[in-house]
Biopython code that builds the backbone (N, CA, C, O; Angstrom):
import numpy as np
from Bio.PDB.StructureBuilder import StructureBuilder

atoms = [
    (1, "SER", "N", (14.316, -6.736, -2.669)),
    (1, "SER", "CA", (13.788, -7.154, -1.377)),
    (1, "SER", "C", (14.004, -6.095, -0.301)),
    (1, "SER", "O", (13.310, -6.106, 0.716)),
    (2, "ALA", "N", (14.961, -5.174, -0.505)),
    (2, "ALA", "CA", (15.169, -4.101, 0.473)),
    (2, "ALA", "C", (13.947, -3.192, 0.524)),
    (2, "ALA", "O", (13.545, -2.759, 1.604)),
    (3, "PHE", "N", (13.354, -2.899, -0.628)),
    (3, "PHE", "CA", (12.136, -2.091, -0.693)),
    (3, "PHE", "C", (11.011, -2.766, 0.080)),
    (3, "PHE", "O", (10.268, -2.111, 0.811)),
    (4, "ILE", "N", (10.893, -4.067, -0.084)),
    (4, "ILE", "CA", (9.823, -4.815, 0.579)),
    (4, "ILE", "C", (10.013, -4.801, 2.096)),
    (4, "ILE", "O", (9.041, -4.685, 2.842)),
    (5, "ALA", "N", (11.242, -4.916, 2.544)),
    (5, "ALA", "CA", (11.513, -4.932, 3.980)),
    (5, "ALA", "C", (11.378, -3.545, 4.611)),
    (5, "ALA", "O", (11.400, -3.419, 5.835)),
    (6, "ASP", "N", (11.239, -2.505, 3.787)),
    (6, "ASP", "CA", (11.201, -1.126, 4.281)),
    (6, "ASP", "C", (9.780, -0.587, 4.404)),
    (6, "ASP", "O", (9.526, 0.563, 4.046)),
    (7, "GLY", "N", (8.849, -1.401, 4.906)),
    (7, "GLY", "CA", (7.503, -0.930, 5.197)),
    (7, "GLY", "C", (6.480, -1.118, 4.099)),
    (7, "GLY", "O", (5.345, -0.662, 4.238)),
    (8, "CYS", "N", (6.837, -1.759, 3.036)),
    (8, "CYS", "CA", (5.882, -2.033, 1.959)),
    (8, "CYS", "C", (4.824, -3.021, 2.465)),
    (8, "CYS", "O", (5.149, -3.945, 3.210)),
    (9, "VAL", "N", (3.562, -2.834, 2.066)),
    (9, "VAL", "CA", (2.507, -3.744, 2.527)),
    (9, "VAL", "C", (1.962, -4.645, 1.421)),
    (9, "VAL", "O", (1.301, -5.642, 1.710)),
    (10, "GLY", "N", (2.231, -4.305, 0.158)),
    (10, "GLY", "CA", (1.738, -5.123, -0.940)),
    (10, "GLY", "C", (2.478, -4.831, -2.224)),
    (10, "GLY", "O", (2.924, -3.708, -2.459)),
    (11, "VAL", "N", (2.607, -5.861, -3.062)),
    (11, "VAL", "CA", (3.290, -5.721, -4.347)),
    (11, "VAL", "C", (2.508, -6.496, -5.394)),
    (11, "VAL", "O", (2.020, -7.593, -5.126)),
    (12, "PHE", "N", (2.389, -5.916, -6.603)),
    (12, "PHE", "CA", (1.675, -6.548, -7.711)),
    (12, "PHE", "C", (2.639, -6.824, -8.849)),
    (12, "PHE", "O", (3.408, -5.948, -9.247)),
    (13, "GLY", "N", (2.598, -8.044, -9.373)),
    (13, "GLY", "CA", (3.356, -8.398, -10.563)),
    (13, "GLY", "C", (2.425, -8.417, -11.762)),
    (13, "GLY", "O", (1.425, -9.134, -11.751)),
    (14, "CYS", "N", (2.734, -7.642, -12.797)),
    (14, "CYS", "CA", (1.796, -7.459, -13.916)),
    (14, "CYS", "C", (1.923, -8.513, -15.010)),
    (14, "CYS", "O", (1.157, -8.483, -15.974)),
    (15, "ASN", "N", (2.865, -9.440, -14.887)),
    (15, "ASN", "CA", (2.990, -10.548, -15.840)),
    (15, "ASN", "C", (3.698, -11.708, -15.137)),
    (15, "ASN", "O", (4.058, -11.599, -13.965)),
    (16, "GLU", "N", (3.894, -12.803, -15.845)),
    (16, "GLU", "CA", (4.463, -13.998, -15.207)),
    (16, "GLU", "C", (5.848, -13.733, -14.640)),
    (16, "GLU", "O", (6.140, -14.121, -13.509)),
    (17, "GLY", "N", (6.696, -13.080, -15.410)),
    (17, "GLY", "CA", (8.061, -12.821, -14.954)),
    (17, "GLY", "C", (8.122, -11.937, -13.724)),
    (17, "GLY", "O", (8.847, -12.233, -12.774)),
    (18, "SER", "N", (7.359, -10.850, -13.739)),
    (18, "SER", "CA", (7.385, -9.957, -12.575)),
    (18, "SER", "C", (6.674, -10.580, -11.375)),
    (18, "SER", "O", (7.010, -10.269, -10.232)),
    (19, "THR", "N", (5.704, -11.447, -11.616)),
    (19, "THR", "CA", (5.037, -12.147, -10.514)),
    (19, "THR", "C", (6.020, -13.079, -9.807)),
    (19, "THR", "O", (6.031, -13.153, -8.578)),
    (20, "VAL", "N", (6.836, -13.783, -10.571)),
    (20, "VAL", "CA", (7.878, -14.626, -9.974)),
    (20, "VAL", "C", (8.857, -13.753, -9.193)),
    (20, "VAL", "O", (9.274, -14.114, -8.092)),
    (21, "GLY", "N", (9.223, -12.606, -9.764)),
    (21, "GLY", "CA", (10.122, -11.683, -9.071)),
    (21, "GLY", "C", (9.547, -11.188, -7.758)),
    (21, "GLY", "O", (10.254, -11.119, -6.752)),
    (22, "VAL", "N", (8.266, -10.841, -7.762)),
    (22, "VAL", "CA", (7.591, -10.392, -6.541)),
    (22, "VAL", "C", (7.629, -11.498, -5.488)),
    (22, "VAL", "O", (7.988, -11.252, -4.336)),
    (23, "GLY", "N", (7.261, -12.706, -5.882)),
    (23, "GLY", "CA", (7.253, -13.826, -4.939)),
    (23, "GLY", "C", (8.627, -14.119, -4.375)),
    (23, "GLY", "O", (8.772, -14.363, -3.177)),
    (24, "ASN", "N", (9.645, -14.097, -5.237)),
    (24, "ASN", "CA", (11.009, -14.357, -4.772)),
    (24, "ASN", "C", (11.511, -13.256, -3.842)),
    (24, "ASN", "O", (12.204, -13.537, -2.864)),
    (25, "ALA", "N", (11.162, -12.001, -4.143)),
    (25, "ALA", "CA", (11.581, -10.893, -3.281)),
    (25, "ALA", "C", (10.923, -10.990, -1.906)),
    (25, "ALA", "O", (11.570, -10.757, -0.885)),
    (26, "ILE", "N", (9.643, -11.334, -1.884)),
    (26, "ILE", "CA", (8.950, -11.508, -0.602)),
    (26, "ILE", "C", (9.572, -12.668, 0.171)),
    (26, "ILE", "O", (9.788, -12.575, 1.379)),
    (27, "LYS", "N", (9.855, -13.750, -0.531)),
    (27, "LYS", "CA", (10.472, -14.924, 0.099)),
    (27, "LYS", "C", (11.828, -14.555, 0.700)),
    (27, "LYS", "O", (12.128, -14.910, 1.840)),
    (28, "GLU", "N", (12.638, -13.843, -0.076)),
    (28, "GLU", "CA", (13.982, -13.461, 0.369)),
    (28, "GLU", "C", (13.942, -12.497, 1.556)),
    (28, "GLU", "O", (14.767, -12.587, 2.465)),
    (29, "SER", "N", (12.979, -11.576, 1.538)),
    (29, "SER", "CA", (12.909, -10.565, 2.602)),
    (29, "SER", "C", (12.369, -11.134, 3.912)),
    (29, "SER", "O", (12.721, -10.662, 4.993)),
    (30, "GLY", "N", (11.510, -12.152, 3.810)),
    (30, "GLY", "CA", (10.874, -12.696, 5.002)),
    (30, "GLY", "C", (9.826, -11.771, 5.596)),
    (30, "GLY", "O", (9.318, -12.022, 6.689)),
    (31, "ALA", "N", (9.499, -10.697, 4.876)),
    (31, "ALA", "CA", (8.542, -9.702, 5.377)),
    (31, "ALA", "C", (7.108, -10.199, 5.222)),
    (31, "ALA", "O", (6.818, -11.068, 4.400)),
    (32, "ASP", "N", (6.225, -9.628, 6.026)),
    (32, "ASP", "CA", (4.797, -9.945, 5.957)),
    (32, "ASP", "C", (4.149, -8.996, 4.947)),
    (32, "ASP", "O", (3.566, -7.978, 5.321)),
    (33, "VAL", "N", (4.261, -9.341, 3.675)),
    (33, "VAL", "CA", (3.799, -8.502, 2.570)),
    (33, "VAL", "C", (2.860, -9.327, 1.703)),
    (33, "VAL", "O", (3.094, -10.517, 1.489)),
    (34, "VAL", "N", (1.801, -8.705, 1.205)),
    (34, "VAL", "CA", (0.872, -9.391, 0.304)),
    (34, "VAL", "C", (1.394, -9.260, -1.120)),
    (34, "VAL", "O", (1.591, -8.150, -1.615)),
    (35, "GLY", "N", (1.614, -10.384, -1.771)),
    (35, "GLY", "CA", (2.039, -10.403, -3.164)),
    (35, "GLY", "C", (0.941, -10.983, -4.032)),
    (35, "GLY", "O", (0.428, -12.068, -3.756)),
    (36, "VAL", "N", (0.581, -10.261, -5.077)),
    (36, "VAL", "CA", (-0.444, -10.705, -6.020)),
    (36, "VAL", "C", (0.121, -10.538, -7.419)),
    (36, "VAL", "O", (0.847, -9.584, -7.697)),
    (37, "GLY", "N", (-0.219, -11.474, -8.296)),
    (37, "GLY", "CA", (0.324, -11.404, -9.642)),
    (37, "GLY", "C", (-0.696, -11.635, -10.725)),
    (37, "GLY", "O", (-1.893, -11.783, -10.480)),
    (38, "PHE", "N", (-0.170, -11.661, -11.946)),
    (38, "PHE", "CA", (-0.986, -11.880, -13.125)),
    (38, "PHE", "C", (-0.265, -12.875, -14.014)),
    (38, "PHE", "O", (0.922, -12.708, -14.291)),
    (39, "ASP", "N", (-0.945, -13.880, -14.455)),
    (39, "ASP", "CA", (-0.451, -14.996, -15.266)),
    (39, "ASP", "C", (0.022, -16.133, -14.370)),
    (39, "ASP", "O", (0.126, -15.991, -13.152)),
    (40, "SER", "N", (0.303, -17.257, -15.005)),
    (40, "SER", "CA", (0.606, -18.457, -14.237)),
    (40, "SER", "C", (1.758, -19.229, -14.856)),
    (40, "SER", "O", (1.981, -19.188, -16.066)),
    (41, "SER", "N", (2.472, -19.921, -14.013)),
    (41, "SER", "CA", (3.518, -20.860, -14.418)),
    (41, "SER", "C", (3.738, -21.790, -13.231)),
    (41, "SER", "O", (3.190, -21.571, -12.151)),
    (42, "ASP", "N", (4.529, -22.815, -13.435)),
    (42, "ASP", "CA", (4.844, -23.712, -12.320)),
    (42, "ASP", "C", (5.503, -22.940, -11.178)),
    (42, "ASP", "O", (5.220, -23.197, -10.008)),
    (43, "ASN", "N", (6.391, -21.985, -11.520)),
    (43, "ASN", "CA", (7.060, -21.189, -10.487)),
    (43, "ASN", "C", (6.067, -20.352, -9.691)),
    (43, "ASN", "O", (6.163, -20.275, -8.466)),
    (44, "VAL", "N", (5.113, -19.723, -10.376)),
    (44, "VAL", "CA", (4.109, -18.904, -9.695)),
    (44, "VAL", "C", (3.280, -19.770, -8.754)),
    (44, "VAL", "O", (3.051, -19.396, -7.604)),
    (45, "LEU", "N", (2.832, -20.924, -9.237)),
    (45, "LEU", "CA", (2.016, -21.810, -8.401)),
    (45, "LEU", "C", (2.794, -22.314, -7.193)),
    (45, "LEU", "O", (2.233, -22.460, -6.107)),
    (46, "GLU", "N", (4.083, -22.579, -7.377)),
    (46, "GLU", "CA", (4.921, -23.012, -6.257)),
    (46, "GLU", "C", (5.042, -21.897, -5.211)),
    (46, "GLU", "O", (4.980, -22.162, -4.010)),
    (47, "LEU", "N", (5.215, -20.655, -5.666)),
    (47, "LEU", "CA", (5.313, -19.526, -4.737)),
    (47, "LEU", "C", (4.003, -19.306, -3.983)),
    (47, "LEU", "O", (4.018, -18.908, -2.819)),
    (48, "ILE", "N", (2.876, -19.562, -4.636)),
    (48, "ILE", "CA", (1.584, -19.481, -3.946)),
    (48, "ILE", "C", (1.498, -20.575, -2.885)),
    (48, "ILE", "O", (1.101, -20.313, -1.749)),
    (49, "ASN", "N", (1.868, -21.791, -3.252)),
    (49, "ASN", "CA", (1.816, -22.908, -2.294)),
    (49, "ASN", "C", (2.748, -22.699, -1.111)),
    (49, "ASN", "O", (2.457, -23.145, -0.001)),
    (50, "GLU", "N", (3.876, -22.017, -1.347)),
    (50, "GLU", "CA", (4.824, -21.731, -0.262)),
    (50, "GLU", "C", (4.365, -20.563, 0.608)),
    (50, "GLU", "O", (4.951, -20.309, 1.660)),
    (51, "GLY", "N", (3.323, -19.851, 0.179)),
    (51, "GLY", "CA", (2.838, -18.705, 0.937)),
    (51, "GLY", "C", (3.557, -17.407, 0.632)),
    (51, "GLY", "O", (3.344, -16.407, 1.318)),
    (52, "CYS", "N", (4.406, -17.405, -0.387)),
    (52, "CYS", "CA", (5.137, -16.192, -0.760)),
    (52, "CYS", "C", (4.279, -15.257, -1.607)),
    (52, "CYS", "O", (4.520, -14.050, -1.631)),
    (53, "LEU", "N", (3.297, -15.792, -2.292)),
    (53, "LEU", "CA", (2.319, -15.010, -3.048)),
    (53, "LEU", "C", (0.937, -15.359, -2.524)),
    (53, "LEU", "O", (0.677, -16.506, -2.162)),
    (54, "TYR", "N", (0.053, -14.373, -2.481)),
    (54, "TYR", "CA", (-1.311, -14.624, -2.029)),
    (54, "TYR", "C", (-2.166, -15.181, -3.158)),
    (54, "TYR", "O", (-2.952, -16.104, -2.947)),
    (55, "ALA", "N", (-2.016, -14.619, -4.365)),
    (55, "ALA", "CA", (-2.877, -15.026, -5.481)),
    (55, "ALA", "C", (-2.276, -14.585, -6.801)),
    (55, "ALA", "O", (-1.360, -13.764, -6.849)),
    (56, "THR", "N", (-2.813, -15.150, -7.869)),
    (56, "THR", "CA", (-2.509, -14.679, -9.218)),
    (56, "THR", "C", (-3.784, -14.750, -10.045)),
    (56, "THR", "O", (-4.648, -15.596, -9.810)),
    (57, "MET", "N", (-3.887, -13.863, -11.001)),
    (57, "MET", "CA", (-5.020, -13.854, -11.923)),
    (57, "MET", "C", (-4.587, -14.563, -13.200)),
    (57, "MET", "O", (-3.535, -14.255, -13.760)),
    (58, "VAL", "N", (-5.398, -15.510, -13.656)),
    (58, "VAL", "CA", (-5.039, -16.324, -14.812)),
    (58, "VAL", "C", (-6.037, -16.088, -15.939)),
    (58, "VAL", "O", (-7.250, -16.152, -15.737)),
    (59, "GLN", "N", (-5.510, -15.814, -17.122)),
    (59, "GLN", "CA", (-6.340, -15.610, -18.300)),
    (59, "GLN", "C", (-6.818, -16.946, -18.857)),
    (59, "GLN", "O", (-6.382, -18.008, -18.412)),
    (60, "ASN", "N", (-7.707, -16.883, -19.819)),
    (60, "ASN", "CA", (-8.227, -18.074, -20.480)),
    (60, "ASN", "C", (-7.770, -18.053, -21.938)),
    (60, "ASN", "O", (-8.521, -17.608, -22.807)),
    (61, "PRO", "N", (-6.551, -18.527, -22.225)),
    (61, "PRO", "CA", (-6.004, -18.406, -23.575)),
    (61, "PRO", "C", (-6.787, -19.169, -24.638)),
    (61, "PRO", "O", (-6.798, -18.759, -25.798)),
    (62, "ASP", "N", (-7.441, -20.266, -24.272)),
    (62, "ASP", "CA", (-8.233, -21.006, -25.260)),
    (62, "ASP", "C", (-9.378, -20.153, -25.789)),
    (62, "ASP", "O", (-9.611, -20.093, -26.996)),
    (63, "VAL", "N", (-10.087, -19.496, -24.884)),
    (63, "VAL", "CA", (-11.205, -18.641, -25.296)),
    (63, "VAL", "C", (-10.681, -17.421, -26.054)),
    (63, "VAL", "O", (-11.295, -16.987, -27.028)),
    (64, "MET", "N", (-9.553, -16.869, -25.612)),
    (64, "MET", "CA", (-8.968, -15.716, -26.301)),
    (64, "MET", "C", (-8.641, -16.077, -27.752)),
    (64, "MET", "O", (-8.958, -15.320, -28.670)),
    (65, "GLY", "N", (-8.016, -17.220, -27.952)),
    (65, "GLY", "CA", (-7.683, -17.661, -29.306)),
    (65, "GLY", "C", (-8.912, -17.941, -30.141)),
    (65, "GLY", "O", (-8.981, -17.545, -31.304)),
    (66, "TYR", "N", (-9.883, -18.621, -29.554)),
    (66, "TYR", "CA", (-11.120, -18.954, -30.263)),
    (66, "TYR", "C", (-11.837, -17.693, -30.725)),
    (66, "TYR", "O", (-12.227, -17.585, -31.888)),
    (67, "GLU", "N", (-12.010, -16.743, -29.817)),
    (67, "GLU", "CA", (-12.721, -15.508, -30.158)),
    (67, "GLU", "C", (-11.955, -14.695, -31.206)),
    (67, "GLU", "O", (-12.568, -14.070, -32.071)),
    (68, "GLY", "N", (-10.632, -14.700, -31.134)),
    (68, "GLY", "CA", (-9.822, -13.991, -32.126)),
    (68, "GLY", "C", (-9.966, -14.584, -33.510)),
    (68, "GLY", "O", (-10.127, -13.853, -34.487)),
    (69, "VAL", "N", (-9.909, -15.904, -33.606)),
    (69, "VAL", "CA", (-10.075, -16.574, -34.900)),
    (69, "VAL", "C", (-11.489, -16.372, -35.424)),
    (69, "VAL", "O", (-11.683, -16.152, -36.619)),
    (70, "LYS", "N", (-12.471, -16.445, -34.544)),
    (70, "LYS", "CA", (-13.862, -16.227, -34.947)),
    (70, "LYS", "C", (-14.038, -14.821, -35.542)),
    (70, "LYS", "O", (-14.724, -14.656, -36.552)),
    (71, "ALA", "N", (-13.428, -13.821, -34.924)),
    (71, "ALA", "CA", (-13.513, -12.451, -35.436)),
    (71, "ALA", "C", (-12.792, -12.315, -36.772)),
    (71, "ALA", "O", (-13.266, -11.607, -37.660)),
    (72, "ALA", "N", (-11.654, -12.986, -36.922)),
    (72, "ALA", "CA", (-10.913, -12.930, -38.185)),
    (72, "ALA", "C", (-11.707, -13.569, -39.313)),
    (72, "ALA", "O", (-11.756, -13.028, -40.418)),
    (73, "VAL", "N", (-12.327, -14.710, -39.050)),
    (73, "VAL", "CA", (-13.151, -15.382, -40.068)),
    (73, "VAL", "C", (-14.324, -14.495, -40.460)),
    (73, "VAL", "O", (-14.644, -14.372, -41.642)),
    (74, "ALA", "N", (-14.965, -13.877, -39.475)),
    (74, "ALA", "CA", (-16.087, -12.984, -39.774)),
    (74, "ALA", "C", (-15.627, -11.821, -40.651)),
    (74, "ALA", "O", (-16.335, -11.431, -41.579)),
    (75, "ALA", "N", (-14.456, -11.269, -40.368)),
    (75, "ALA", "CA", (-13.929, -10.167, -41.177)),
    (75, "ALA", "C", (-13.629, -10.625, -42.598)),
    (75, "ALA", "O", (-13.901, -9.899, -43.553)),
    (76, "LEU", "N", (-13.073, -11.818, -42.745)),
    (76, "LEU", "CA", (-12.773, -12.356, -44.078)),
    (76, "LEU", "C", (-14.038, -12.627, -44.882)),
    (76, "LEU", "O", (-14.011, -12.623, -46.113)),
    (77, "GLN", "N", (-15.137, -12.862, -44.188)),
    (77, "GLN", "CA", (-16.412, -13.125, -44.856)),
    (77, "GLN", "C", (-17.224, -11.846, -45.052)),
    (77, "GLN", "O", (-18.415, -11.898, -45.360)),
    (78, "GLY", "N", (-16.571, -10.700, -44.870)),
    (78, "GLY", "CA", (-17.235, -9.429, -45.126)),
    (78, "GLY", "C", (-17.884, -8.788, -43.929)),
    (78, "GLY", "O", (-18.485, -7.722, -44.057)),
    (79, "GLY", "N", (-17.784, -9.395, -42.785)),
    (79, "GLY", "CA", (-18.371, -8.818, -41.579)),
    (79, "GLY", "C", (-17.571, -7.619, -41.100)),
    (79, "GLY", "O", (-16.444, -7.396, -41.544)),
    (80, "THR", "N", (-18.145, -6.864, -40.211)),
    (80, "THR", "CA", (-17.449, -5.716, -39.632)),
    (80, "THR", "C", (-17.427, -5.856, -38.116)),
    (80, "THR", "O", (-18.302, -6.474, -37.509)),
    (81, "ALA", "N", (-16.416, -5.270, -37.541)),
    (81, "ALA", "CA", (-16.315, -5.278, -36.079)),
    (81, "ALA", "C", (-17.305, -4.271, -35.518)),
    (81, "ALA", "O", (-17.389, -3.138, -35.992)),
    (82, "ASP", "N", (-18.041, -4.684, -34.525)),
    (82, "ASP", "CA", (-19.039, -3.787, -33.944)),
    (82, "ASP", "C", (-18.499, -3.001, -32.754)),
    (82, "ASP", "O", (-19.226, -2.212, -32.151)),
    (83, "GLY", "N", (-17.239, -3.208, -32.417)),
    (83, "GLY", "CA", (-16.634, -2.478, -31.310)),
    (83, "GLY", "C", (-16.932, -3.052, -29.942)),
    (83, "GLY", "O", (-16.499, -2.501, -28.931)),
    (84, "ALA", "N", (-17.664, -4.151, -29.895)),
    (84, "ALA", "CA", (-17.995, -4.762, -28.606)),
    (84, "ALA", "C", (-16.747, -5.384, -27.982)),
    (84, "ALA", "O", (-15.876, -5.901, -28.682)),
    (85, "VAL", "N", (-16.681, -5.325, -26.685)),
    (85, "VAL", "CA", (-15.594, -5.949, -25.939)),
    (85, "VAL", "C", (-16.024, -7.359, -25.575)),
    (85, "VAL", "O", (-17.137, -7.568, -25.094)),
    (86, "THR", "N", (-15.149, -8.324, -25.803)),
    (86, "THR", "CA", (-15.443, -9.713, -25.460)),
    (86, "THR", "C", (-14.691, -10.078, -24.189)),
    (86, "THR", "O", (-13.461, -10.061, -24.162)),
    (87, "ASP", "N", (-15.417, -10.402, -23.156)),
    (87, "ASP", "CA", (-14.814, -10.827, -21.897)),
    (87, "ASP", "C", (-14.467, -12.304, -22.012)),
    (87, "ASP", "O", (-15.355, -13.152, -22.106)),
    (88, "THR", "N", (-13.179, -12.608, -22.006)),
    (88, "THR", "CA", (-12.744, -14.001, -22.133)),
    (88, "THR", "C", (-12.507, -14.663, -20.778)),
    (88, "THR", "O", (-12.085, -15.817, -20.709)),
    (89, "GLY", "N", (-12.773, -13.943, -19.727)),
    (89, "GLY", "CA", (-12.714, -14.535, -18.397)),
    (89, "GLY", "C", (-11.354, -14.448, -17.736)),
    (89, "GLY", "O", (-10.322, -14.311, -18.394)),
    (90, "VAL", "N", (-11.382, -14.531, -16.441)),
    (90, "VAL", "CA", (-10.176, -14.560, -15.626)),
    (90, "VAL", "C", (-10.491, -15.393, -14.382)),
    (90, "VAL", "O", (-11.609, -15.361, -13.869)),
    (91, "THR", "N", (-9.503, -16.127, -13.914)),
    (91, "THR", "CA", (-9.661, -16.955, -12.721)),
    (91, "THR", "C", (-8.656, -16.496, -11.676)),
    (91, "THR", "O", (-7.484, -16.289, -11.989)),
    (92, "VAL", "N", (-9.101, -16.339, -10.450)),
    (92, "VAL", "CA", (-8.199, -15.995, -9.355)),
    (92, "VAL", "C", (-7.729, -17.299, -8.719)),
    (92, "VAL", "O", (-8.540, -18.098, -8.250)),
    (93, "VAL", "N", (-6.422, -17.506, -8.707)),
    (93, "VAL", "CA", (-5.837, -18.725, -8.146)),
    (93, "VAL", "C", (-5.178, -18.377, -6.813)),
    (93, "VAL", "O", (-4.307, -17.511, -6.743)),
    (94, "THR", "N", (-5.609, -19.065, -5.761)),
    (94, "THR", "CA", (-5.019, -18.895, -4.432)),
    (94, "THR", "C", (-4.622, -20.265, -3.892)),
    (94, "THR", "O", (-4.840, -21.293, -4.533)),
    (95, "LYS", "N", (-4.051, -20.252, -2.727)),
    (95, "LYS", "CA", (-3.671, -21.502, -2.076)),
    (95, "LYS", "C", (-4.916, -22.249, -1.704)),
    (95, "LYS", "O", (-4.835, -23.340, -1.139)),
]
sb = StructureBuilder()
sb.init_structure("model")
sb.init_model(0)
sb.init_chain("A")
sb.init_seg("    ")
for serial, (resi, resn, name, xyz) in enumerate(atoms, 1):
    if name == "N":
        sb.init_residue(resn, " ", resi, " ")
    sb.init_atom(name, np.array(xyz, "f"), 0.0, 1.0, " ", f" {name:<3s}", serial, name[0])
structure = sb.get_structure()
């Protein structure tokens, strides 16, 4: 939180754990800093509701799992990967 209080204007958390850390550091510092994260948990959502985090990006694990299994089945049936990227989506969660 000392770093945040020393003129920082924004912090990004790249996973659920670091997003909680970012939110808690902003909360502890009391500074006017924008905190944004990646992934979701009850703690992350609470920090957003408290105004300690501005937003978090949330993946779509159901689609990720479905597409992964679909690709595995295709490979087992003799198919080949075409190298295409599958966008499984992301949702921005804010207050």
